[in-house]
C-alpha positions in Angstrom: -82.9 -40.2 -48.7 -81.1 -43.5 -48.3 -78.2 -43.8 -45.9 -75.2 -46.1 -45.7 -75.8 -49.0 -43.3 -72.6 -51.1 -43.8 -69.5 -51.2 -45.9 -68.1 -54.7 -46.6 -65.0 -55.9 -48.5 -63.8 -59.2 -50.0 -60.8 -60.1 -52.0 -61.5 -61.6 -55.4 -59.2 -63.2 -58.0 -59.5 -63.9 -61.7 -56.9 -66.1 -63.5 -55.4 -64.8 -66.8 -55.0 -66.8 -70.0 -51.3 -65.9 -70.1 -49.0 -63.8 -67.9 -49.3 -60.0 -68.3 -45.8 -58.5 -68.4 -44.7 -54.9 -68.5 -41.6 -52.9 -67.5 -43.2 -52.6 -64.0 -44.6 -56.0 -63.2 -45.6 -59.5 -64.1 -49.1 -60.7 -63.3 -50.7 -64.2 -63.7 -53.9 -63.6 -61.7 -55.8 -60.4 -61.2 -56.3 -59.7 -57.5 -58.7 -57.0 -56.4 -60.8 -55.8 -53.5 -64.6 -55.7 -54.0 -66.3 -53.1 -51.9 -70.0 -53.6 -51.1 -72.0 -50.6 -49.7 -75.3 -51.6 -48.2 -77.9 -48.9 -47.5 -80.8 -48.8 -45.0 -83.4 -49.4 -47.8 -81.7 -52.7 -48.8 -80.0 -51.3 -51.9 -76.4 -52.4 -52.7 -73.6 -50.6 -54.5 -70.5 -52.4 -55.6 -67.1 -51.1 -56.6 -63.6 -52.6 -57.1 -60.0 -51.8 -56.8 -57.1 -53.9 -58.0 -53.7 -54.2 -56.3 -51.3 -52.1 -58.4 -48.6 -51.2 -55.9 -46.1 -50.3 -58.7 -48.4 -47.7 -60.0 -50.7 -46.4 -57.2 -48.7 -47.5 -54.1 -51.6 -49.7 -53.0 -51.5 -53.4 -52.4 -54.5 -55.5 -51.1 -53.9 -54.9 -47.4 -53.5 -51.2 -47.9 -56.8 -51.0 -49.9 -58.6 -53.1 -47.3 -57.2 -50.9 -44.5 -58.1 -47.7 -46.3 -61.7 -48.7 -46.9 -62.0 -49.9 -43.3 -60.8 -46.5 -42.1 -63.6 -44.7 -43.9 -66.4 -46.4 -42.1 -66.6 -44.1 -39.0 -67.1 -41.1 -41.2 -69.4 -42.6 -43.8 -71.8 -44.9 -42.0 -75.2 -43.2 -41.5 -74.5 -40.6 -44.2 -76.5 -40.2 -47.4 -74.7 -41.0 -50.7 -74.0 -37.4 -51.9 -72.6 -36.5 -48.5 -70.5 -39.7 -48.5 -69.0 -38.8 -51.9 -68.0 -35.4 -50.8 -66.4 -36.7 -47.6 -64.7 -39.6 -49.4 -62.8 -37.3 -51.7 -61.5 -35.2 -48.8 -60.0 -38.3 -47.2 -56.3 -39.0 -47.3 -56.4 -42.6 -48.6 -55.1 -44.1 -51.9 -56.7 -43.4 -55.2 -57.7 -47.0 -55.9 -59.5 -47.4 -52.5 -61.3 -44.1 -53.2 -62.2 -45.4 -56.7 -63.8 -48.6 -55.3 -66.0 -46.7 -52.9 -66.8 -43.9 -55.4 -67.9 -46.6 -57.9 -70.2 -48.1 -55.3 -71.7 -44.8 -54.4 -72.3 -43.9 -58.1 -74.0 -47.2 -58.7 -76.3 -46.4 -55.7 -77.1 -43.0 -57.2 -77.9 -44.7 -60.5 -80.4 -47.0 -58.7 -81.9 -44.1 -56.8 -82.3 -41.6 -59.6 -82.4 -43.4 -63.0 -83.7 -46.6 -64.6 -80.4 -47.6 -66.1 -76.7 -46.5 -66.4 -77.5 -45.4 -69.9 -79.9 -42.8 -68.6 -77.5 -41.7 -65.8 -74.6 -41.2 -68.1 -76.8 -39.8 -70.9 -75.6 -42.3 -73.4 -77.4 -41.8 -76.7 -75.0 -43.4 -79.1 -75.0 -47.2 -78.4 -72.7 -48.2 -81.3 -70.0 -50.6 -80.4 -66.6 -49.2 -79.4 -63.2 -50.8 -79.9 -60.5 -51.6 -77.3 -56.9 -52.4 -77.8 -55.4 -55.7 -76.8 -52.2 -55.9 -74.8 -49.0 -57.5 -76.2 -47.0 -58.2 -73.1 -43.2 -57.5 -72.8 -41.2 -60.6 -73.9 -38.5 -61.6 -76.2 -38.9 -60.3 -79.8 -40.1 -63.5 -81.4 -42.7 -64.1 -78.7 -44.1 -60.6 -79.0 -44.3 -60.9 -82.8 -46.1 -64.2 -82.5 -48.6 -62.8 -79.9 -49.2 -59.7 -82.1 -49.7 -61.8 -85.2 -52.2 -64.0 -83.4 -54.1 -61.0 -82.1 -54.3 -59.6 -85.6 -55.5 -62.9 -87.1 -58.2 -63.0 -84.4 -59.5 -59.6 -85.5 -57.8 -57.4 -82.9 -55.9 -54.8 -84.8 -55.2 -52.2 -82.0 -52.2 -53.4 -80.2 -51.0 -52.0 -76.9 -47.3 -53.0 -77.1 -45.5 -53.2 -73.7 -41.8 -52.3 -74.0 -39.0 -52.4 -71.4 -35.8 -50.7 -70.4 -33.7 -52.3 -73.2 -34.0 -49.6 -75.8 -32.4 -51.7 -78.6 -35.0 -54.4 -77.9 -37.7 -51.8 -78.0 -36.6 -50.5 -81.4 -36.2 -54.0 -82.8 -39.7 -55.1 -81.7 -41.3 -51.9 -83.0 -39.7 -52.2 -86.4 -40.6 -55.9 -86.6 -44.3 -55.3 -85.8 -44.5 -52.2 -88.1 -42.8 -53.9 -91.1 -44.5 -57.3 -90.8 -47.9 -56.3 -89.5 -48.7 -53.1 -91.5 -52.4 -53.2 -90.8 -51.9 -53.1 -87.0 -52.4 -49.9 -85.0 -49.5 -49.8 -82.6 -49.8 -48.1 -79.3 -46.4 -48.2 -77.7 -46.2 -48.2 -73.9 -42.9 -47.8 -72.1 -44.3 -47.6 -68.6 -41.7 -45.0 -67.5 -38.9 -47.3 -68.5 -36.7 -44.9 -70.5 -34.4 -42.0 -69.8 -34.6 -38.8 -71.9 -31.7 -39.9 -74.0 -33.1 -43.4 -74.6 -36.5 -41.9 -75.5 -34.9 -39.6 -78.0 -33.0 -42.5 -79.5 -36.2 -44.5 -79.8 -38.3 -41.7 -81.4 -35.5 -41.0 -83.9 -35.3 -44.7 -84.8 -39.0 -45.2 -85.3 -40.0 -41.7 -86.6 -41.0 -43.0 -90.1 -42.9 -46.0 -88.9 -46.7 -46.2 -88.6 -47.1 -45.7 -84.8 -50.3 -44.3 -83.2 -48.7 -43.0 -80.0 -46.0 -43.5 -77.4 -47.2 -43.7 -73.8 -45.2 -42.4 -70.8 -41.6 -43.0 -71.9 -40.0 -41.3 -68.9 -40.7 -41.3 -65.1 -44.0 -39.6 -64.1 -42.7 -36.5 -62.5 -40.2 -35.6 -65.2 -42.5 -33.3 -67.2 -39.6 -31.4 -68.6 -38.2 -34.4 -70.3 -41.7 -35.5 -71.5 -42.0 -32.0 -73.1 -38.7 -32.4 -74.9 -39.7 -35.7 -76.3 -43.1 -34.4 -77.3 -41.4 -31.5 -79.2 -38.9 -33.9 -80.8 -41.3 -36.1 -82.6 -44.4 -36.1 -84.8 -45.5 -39.3 -83.1 -48.2 -38.3 -80.4 -47.0 -38.6 -76.8 -49.5 -39.9 -74.2 -49.1 -38.9 -70.6 -50.2 -41.7 -68.2 -48.6 -42.0 -64.8 -47.9 -38.2 -65.1 -51.7 -37.5 -65.0 -53.4 -39.0 -61.9 -55.7 -36.0 -61.0 -57.5 -33.2 -62.6 -54.7 -30.9 -61.3 -52.1 -33.1 -63.0 -54.0 -32.9 -66.2 -54.3 -29.2 -66.0 -50.5 -29.0 -65.4 -49.8 -31.2 -68.4 -52.1 -29.2 -70.6 -50.8 -25.8 -69.6 -47.2 -26.9 -70.0 -47.8 -28.7 -73.3 -45.7 -31.6 -72.2 -47.8 -34.2 -74.0 -50.2 -34.5 -76.9 -52.7 -36.7 -75.1 -53.7 -38.0 -71.6 -54.6 -41.4 -70.2 -57.5 -41.4 -67.7 -57.9 -44.3 -65.3 -60.4 -44.7 -62.5 -57.7 -46.1 -60.2 -55.5 -43.1 -60.7 -58.0 -40.3 -60.3 -60.2 -41.8 -57.6 -63.3 -43.1 -59.4 -66.1 -42.2 -61.7 -66.9 -38.8 -60.3 -63.3 -37.6 -60.6 -62.9 -39.2 -64.1 -66.0 -37.2 -65.2 -64.4 -34.0 -64.0 -61.3 -34.7 -66.0 -63.4 -35.7 -69.1 -65.4 -32.5 -68.9 -62.2 -30.5 -68.7 -60.7 -32.4 -71.7 -63.9 -31.8 -73.6 -63.7 -28.1 -72.9 -60.0 -27.9 -73.8 -60.3 -30.3 -76.7 -57.7 -32.7 -75.2 -57.4 -36.1 -76.8 -57.9 -38.9 -74.3 -57.3 -42.5 -73.8 -59.6 -44.2 -71.2 -57.4 -46.9 -69.7 -57.4 -49.3 -66.8 -55.2 -51.5 -64.7 -55.9 -55.2 -64.8 -59.3 -54.9 -63.2 -62.4 -56.9 -62.3 -65.8 -56.7 -64.0 -67.5 -54.0 -62.0 -64.7 -51.5 -62.4 -64.5 -52.4 -66.1 -68.3 -51.8 -66.4 -67.9 -48.4 -64.8 -65.1 -47.3 -67.2 -67.0 -48.6 -70.2 -70.1 -46.5 -69.5 -67.8 -43.5 -69.4 -66.2 -44.6 -72.7 -69.6 -44.7 -74.3 -70.7 -41.4 -72.7 -67.6 -39.5 -73.7 -66.8 -41.1 -77.1 -66.3 -37.6 -78.5 -63.4 -37.0 -76.2 -61.9 -40.5 -75.9 -60.0 -41.6 -79.0 -58.4 -44.7 -77.6 -60.0 -47.3 -75.2 -57.6 -49.5 -73.2 -60.1 -51.7 -71.4 -59.0 -55.2 -72.5 -59.0 -57.0 -69.1 -62.0 -59.2 -70.0 -60.1 -60.3 -73.1 -57.3 -61.5 -70.9 -59.5 -63.4 -68.4 -59.3 -67.2 -68.5 -63.0 -67.2 -68.0 -65.5 -64.3 -68.5 -67.4 -63.4 -65.3 -71.2 -63.0 -65.4 -71.1 -59.5 -63.9 -70.0 -57.8 -67.1 -72.6 -55.5 -68.7 -70.8 -55.6 -72.0 -70.1 -58.2 -74.7 -66.5 -58.4 -75.9 -66.2 -59.8 -79.4 -62.6 -59.6 -80.8 -61.8 -55.9 -80.1 -65.4 -54.8 -80.4 -67.4 -53.9 -77.2 -71.2 -53.6 -77.1 -73.7 -53.1 -74.4 -75.6 -56.3 -73.7 -77.6 -55.3 -70.6 -78.5 -52.5 -68.3 -78.8 -52.7 -64.5 -81.9 -51.0 -63.2 
């Protein structure tokens, strides 16, 4: 039974082609912590966590400090014990996700030939991701959406802000002028209940796939009112970090769908718990991400392939936004189509 010998961290950065802008933040370079877990047999597990303070409350120093704080309890332990201990610790969800990811990669190396075997992936057909249209002035957003569509990317994750009139204008413009586009509207908690109701009433007859997290995360009552007020599916994102959050959202019927992210729930093992619950309850899911590095995108994509019966929408477009594609990706991104190109044994 292999045991953890050392846990190392480094800060990595990947430049983006263009700025990524939402109601919560503007990002020009992805910055993330890469955690490396070295075992006594020489094996190495790698995980990553981006700095998304506006969402998880963790910046780079916090993630680094959190991972450092785990060493005393984890060094010398086997991987399964380490996983159990990790998820009892009071550290941020992104720091947990980085270590969880590294531990899972070590389990894959120890128990299986490839991630495909570990995640029991039988259906290897390509899956599709959306592409993000960043918040900007109306003409710029239309130009970006039109370019994406012309480049074969027809699932558009449209970031909208607190100006509800602008949000309505952009949505109508994209819907009328780009009728073949599948529009995933993401407000990132930017609207009040009244603004949300104004928005859904204005766009009710448009071709919209879903509206994501219109109100602040803890306002489940308003989220439920919005869900009941429109035929457009409402997706809970920041309102559903953990399995307990998902259960609460499901039992209260406050949303039609949930968005699962490794950085919210604490990694691969916790995401699997949520996905199994969603499969049991027939909850429609999106598998999403922050702006993340290649190892964390790899981990999420294996889950997307393994749970394609549960996951209707895939929001894992970070590699499409990179200025240069890193060599660590296990997947090929062509337009919005993602296929497995290699397996790590």
